[in-house]
C-alpha positions, 0 to 999 in steps of 0.5 A, spaced: 485 467 723 483 472 727 480 479 725 483 482 731 491 484 732 495 479 736 497 484 742 501 482 748 499 482 755 498 490 757 501 495 757 502 497 750 500 503 746 494 504 741 494 510 735 487 511 733 487 514 726 480 517 725 478 520 718 473 523 713 475 521 706 474 526 700 472 523 693 479 523 691 481 515 690 487 516 686 493 513 689 490 512 696 489 504 696 496 503 694 499 508 699 495 505 705 497 498 703 504 500 703 503 504 709 501 497 713 507 493 709 512 499 712 509 499 719 510 492 719 517 492 718 518 498 724 521 496 731 515 496 736 509 495 731 504 490 734 499 490 729 493 494 726 485 494 725 481 498 721 474 499 719 471 504 714 464 507 713 462 514 714 468 515 718 474 511 717 478 508 724 485 505 724 488 503 730 495 501 730 498 498 736 505 499 738 510 496 744 512 503 746 512 511 745 519 511 742 516 506 736 510 511 735 515 517 735 520 513 730 514 511 725 511 518 725 518 520 723 519 515 717 520 519 711 515 515 707 510 515 712 511 523 712 510 523 705 503 519 705 501 524 711 502 530 707 498 526 701 493 525 706 492 532 708 492 534 701 488 529 697 485 524 701 482 526 707 477 532 709 479 531 716 482 527 721 484 526 728 490 522 731 489 519 738 495 516 742 493 511 748 496 507 753 492 500 753 492 498 760 487 492 760 484 488 754 480 482 754 475 478 749 473 472 747 
């Protein structure tokens, strides 16, 4: 099994969430697991990749901008975003990109 998300032939979209964590762990891991589970149920979701060291980077892949918009507006996701701002992240940045080319081995 690949550690990389299985994405279709471009174009598609990537949402890059880069974050710096606080020391608060309470509820964090359960919420992140739930967000991945919930995202997988969303129309247009293609996959996700994530890594954490000094900063965390999670990239989620989407078929189109409308799917990203619907995910952003999901009620449970909105609650998790608020908890992230209040408890789990000291800072974060979201970037949305159109993937026009991908390759690898």
